[in-house]
Structure formats: structure tokens, C-alpha cells
N, C-alpha and C positions, 0 to 999 in steps of 0.2 A: 648242175646249177640249181635245178628244182626237183623236188621229190615227186613220188607218185601222188595222185590226187587223194585227198581225204574227203569222203562224201559227207554231206549234211545228214543229220539224223534227228528224229523226234516225232511226236504224235502229229498226225496230219491235220488235227483240229486244235492245235495248241493255241492258247490265248496269248502267250508270250513267245515272240520270235527273237532269239538272241543272235546278234550278228557281231562276230569278232573279226580279226584282221586276216590271220593266216595260221595254219597248223604249226605246232612246234615239234620237237623231236619225239616226245611221248605220243603225240597225236598221230604222227606218221607210223610209229611202231604198232599202235593198236588200231589204227584206221578209224578213229572216232574223234570228233572235235571236243575241245575243252576237257581233256582228261589229264593234262600235265599240271605243273605247279600252279599256273594261273587259273586253270579250270577248277582245281581243287579248292583254291581260295574263293573263287566265285561261288562254288557250291556251298561253302560255309557261310558266306555272306547272304546268299539267297535264303538259306535255311533259317538264318537269324531273323529275317523279316517275314518268314512264312511262305516262301516260294520253293517248290521242288524243282531242281534243275532237270530231273528226268521228265517232268511234265511240260518242259519248254522245248521248242524246236531250236536246234543249234546248227549254225552255219558260219562259214568264213567267207569274207569277200574273195579271197584267193584260196583255192583248194590245195595248192601245191606249196610246200615249205621251201623258201629260198635258202640258199647256202648261208650258214651262220645267222639265220633269221634276219637277213639284211633286206628290209622292205624296199630299199632303193633299187634293187635288182628288177622290180616290176616297172620302173620308170625310165625315162630318158629326158634329156634337157630340152629338146625341141618337140613341141606338140605337132601332131598331124591334124588335119581337118577333122578327122573322126574323133580324136580325143580332146581337142581344145575345149569343147563345150563342157567337159567334166571339171575343168579347172585343175590347178596344180595338185598332184598327189602328195607331194611333200614340199615344204617351203624353204628348207635349209639343208642342202641346196634345192632350188626350185626344179622339180621334175614332173613330167606328165606321163600318163599311162602309156606303156608300149602297146601298139595296136593288137598284138597277138593275145592280149589279155582281156580284150573287150568281151569275148564270150563268157568270161567269169562274171562280169556284171549282169549280163543277160540271164545267166543261170540264177543268180541271186534274186533278180526281179521275178523270174518264173516261180521260184520256190515261195517267195512271199505271197504272190498271187494265188498259188495253190493252197497254202495254209490259211490265208486270210486271217491273220492274227489280229487281236484287239490292239496290241501295241508291239512295236519293235524296240528292244533294248539294244542300243548301239554302243558298243564298247570301243571307245577311243576314236582317234582322228580318221583312221582308214575307213571305219564303218560309217561315220557321218559323211565323209567325202563320197562314198559309194552311193549314198542316198540323196546326194545333191545338197547337203547342208554345209559343205565346206569343211575346213580342218581346224576351226577355232574351238576345240573341245572345252577349254577352260571357260570360255564365255557362254557357251550354249548348254553345258551340262546342267542337269537338274530341272530344265524347263521343257515342257512338251513342245515338240516341233512338228511341223506339217511337211510331209514329203508327198510328191506327186509321181506316181508310177502309172504309165499307160496300161500296164498289164493288170493293175488292180481295179481300175475303173472307179476309184473313190480315193479321197485324201487318206494318207497313211499317217497314223499317230506314231511318233518316234520319241523315245525318251533317251537322250544321250547321257552317258556317264563315263568316268575314267575306266580305262582297261584295267583288269585286275593285276596285270603285270606291273602297273604303276604302283598299286597298293603294296606289292611285295618289295618294291624299291623304296617307297615313301609311305611308311606305315601310318603317318598322321593323316593321310588322305582317305583312310579306310572309313572313318566316320562319315565323310561326305558321300562316299559311294553307298553306304548303308542308308543314308537319308534318301538318296536317289532311288534305291531299290524299293523302299517303302512307297515312294510315289509311283513306281512302276507297278507294284501290286495293286494299288488303288486304280490305276489307269487300265489294268488288265481286265476289269469287269465289264467293260463296254468298248466298242470301237468308236463311240461318239466322243467328240471333244468336249471337255468339261472345264473350259477356261473360267477363271473367276469372273463373275457377272458384276460389272461396275457401271453405275449410272454416271456418264461423263457429260459435264457441261463445258462445251468448247466454244471458242469464238463468241463470248457473251456480249450482249448489249448492256447499257446501263439499266434497262428494265429487267434484264436477267439477273443482274447483281442485286437489285432490290428484291426480286422474287426469291433468289437463293437465300438472302439474309432472312427473310420472313419465314421461309419454309424450314430451314435447317440451322442457320447460325445463331439465331436469337435464343434457341433453347439448348444449343450444344454446350456441353460442359468440358469437352476436350476436342482438340482439332489438330490434325497433322498439317504441317506447312512445309513448303519446299520452294526454293527459287531456282531459276535458271539464269545464268549470266553469260555474257559474251563481250569481250574487249572491255571488261571492267564495268559493265552496266547490267542492271537487271532487265532481262528480256521477257520474263514471265514469272508469275508466282501462282502456286496452286494451294488450294485448301481442301481438306477432307475431314468433315465433321463426323463421318461414319465410314467404316471400311468399304462400303459399297457405293459411296457417293464422292465424286471429285469435281471441283470447279477449277479450271485453268484460266487465269487472266493474263492475256498477252499484252505486252507494251511495245515490243520491238519485233518487227517481222521483216523478212527478206522482200526486196522489191524497190522500185523507184522512190517510194515514200516509206521509210522504215517504220513510221509511227503507226501502230495498230488503231489507235483512237483518232477520229477525224479532226478533232480540234483540241487545243490546249485545255479548254474548259471541260470537255468530256473526259480527258485523261486525268485531270485533277479530281473529278468526281469519282473516277475508278479508284484512284489512290486513296480517296477518303474511306472507301470500304476496307482497304488493306489496313489503314491506320486504325479504324474502328475495331477490327477483329484482333489485330496484333496488340492493342493497348488494353483490351479487356482483362481485368484482374481475375475475373471468375471463369475465364476460358483457358484451360491448360493447353499449352502448345507443345506439340511433339515434332522434333526435327530428326534429320539424318545428317550428322556432322553439322549441328546447328551453329557452332562457333563461326563457321564460314558464312552461313546465311545471315547471322545477326550483324556481322560487320557491315553488310550492305543495308540491311533494314534499319539500322540505327541512324542512318542519314536522313530517313524520311519519317520516322516515328520513334516512339519509346516503347519497345516491345516489353510486355509484362507476362508473368506466369509461364516463362519459357523454361520448364523444369525437366522435360523428358527428352531423351535422345536415343534413338534406336541403335545407332552405331556404337555409342558408349555402352549401352546396356548389353548388346550382343558381345562386344569385345571384353566386357567384364566377366561374362560367363564362359566364353570360349576364346581365350587369348591366342590360341594356336591357329584359329581359322581366319580367313579373310573377312573383312568387315564392310566392304562396299555394298551399296544398295542393290546392285545387280546380283551379288552373291546372296544377300539376305532374301531377295525375292525368290531365288531358286530354291532356297531351303524352306522358307516359311509360307510361301505363296505358290500359286500356279501361274506365274507370269514370266515372260521373257525379259531379259535385261533391256531396258528402254534405250540404252546407248548403242545397242546393236541395230536399232530401228531407224537411226538417223545418221547423217554424215556431218562431220565437222573437221576442221583442221586441228591438229594436236595443240597448236599454240593458243587456240581459242577455248580449249577445255581447261578452265581455271580450277574448277571443283573436281578433283581427282576422285576416282571410284573407291580408293582405299586411303 
């Protein structure tokens, strides 16, 4: 049912640790990871962005190839107490790791701790699952993630991307993996986390709005704007007059009293700043799927100079790619999708990601 083990290989001081799922037929024949069709395509993509596969440490979550490459053979429907904490190995059908494969995870953690890489390139759902990041590769790929391994004694930088086997099946995904690999190369220079540094103005007072207006908005020539909605109402609106500065103005919060502002008068004054900025003719507004936002904003003001939309601009250039804000953030920025950081019921999410 399972092949002989295929050992991990690579320089002991590699800056990039590549974690795949399991060996294939060619890997078992040669006794080396990532030498089959998927590995050859990975080598070509890495070379394109300036990374040598030979200079990376290469490992699989599972060192034995399952029959017919069936990863479900590593799992079982009912978790044991030992394996429950790792979460489901696969979601359709839901299966959990069989206890006899726990030593495989321990081996991976020891290898990472021994190499101490600057970044782990996690290929596909199995690799992200093994590092405690779940199996939502489509949502988390392209954004630096933080993994915590007791063996390493420090946070581990992980860059998830699609498995090269997916690229061989869906060639249009190759450009996305190439973008992720370019980011992996940049992250490989240091083990430190280099998240985008943004000045956040959260939970503002009226005095904060006056201050923000005087500091940034009065001289701004363009500004990104975005609303959040729930049950047909605006719950918050954000303004960013500079890529490194963001103001978030809440209006509706969870709790016994859903109003963020203590009185109708203070809320009206907060809305006056929104109207002032949205109605300025000399302030170009930049939206993401702005037609959705403007249908709400038109009820409280007359938005002007709303001429730019990142979703439309990206989609015009790359019609074959996803166009949601989470995807754009993973390609153009170094941020995680904000929708993975909060919880909401699907029926409350009116503004879809795509």
C-alpha cells in the first residue's frame, strides 16, 4: 500500500525549505524528492525567478508514496485524541491523519529545526496542513504566514503556493505560482518578517477625524476608499490617502448597543467628514468594486471624482485571473486576505470577493 521511504535532501544551511506532500513514482525510483514531472516543472519555475532547486532543502510531509498516489490512504474518518488537534487532513471526504503517520510530522519538524531556513515554501494543502495552517490553499497562497514549531524556538515564515502538479493540470495557474515564487525569493533573504508597515487609525474619536483631516486629507490628491456592509447597512468606511496610512471609521459594532458613536449628534458629525471627502472634486477616489460601494454612499452624499477602480483595472489587464481584493493583495502586496481574519455568516457577506 505504501512504498519505501524517500529521504529528504538538500544543503543543511538552505535558506529555502521546500515542503511537498508525498513522493511520486519517479521519486521512489530514484530515491530523491521532486524529480518527477511536478518536480521538473517546479525546477523550471524556480529558475525563471532566479532560485536554484539544488540550493533548496527538499522534503515531503509523507516520505512513503501511497498506492496510486491516493493521499486519502494516510487518513481515516474518525480522529483519535492524538490527531484531532491537527484538524482534517482532507475535507472531501473529511479524513484525519492515521496515528501511525504522526512520526512523519515529527520528522518534518525536526528537519526544519535542523536547517533553520529563512522561509518554507509550502506546496499545496497537505504541506500547509502539516504546518498548522489548514487546507485553504486558494485563500492563503501568496501571503506570508506564521507557523509555530516548538522544535524551532521561533516563529517560522511560510509562503504557501499551489503544488506544481496543479500547474501541470491547469496551466493558467502557472503565472500565479511564478508571482508567489518571486515573493519567496524576496523572503528568503532574511528569517525576519517583513509585513507591509501601515499606520492604522482605528476606533477614532471626533478629535481624531479632525486631526486626520488636517494631517493628511486636506493636501491629498487621491484617496482609496472602501466600505463594509452588513444586512444592507454600512458598518464602517475606510480612507487611505497614502499606501502606508489608513483610517477606519466604524458606525455599527457588535454588542448590546450596536452604534459605535455615543449620540446621534456625534455620528452625524462623523458622517460629515465622509461627505466632505467623498464630495471633493479635486480628490480622486480609488475603489475596489466601486459600483457596489457607491450604491450605498449615494444615499448619504454625492460622491465625486470616483474615477479609479482596482478591480476593473486588474481585470482589464489579466482577465484570466481572479479579481477579488484578497487575491490582489496576495499578488501586489505582502498582506493576508482580511476575510480570513474575521468570521461572518455567508448570508451577511453582501460584497463578494470576486
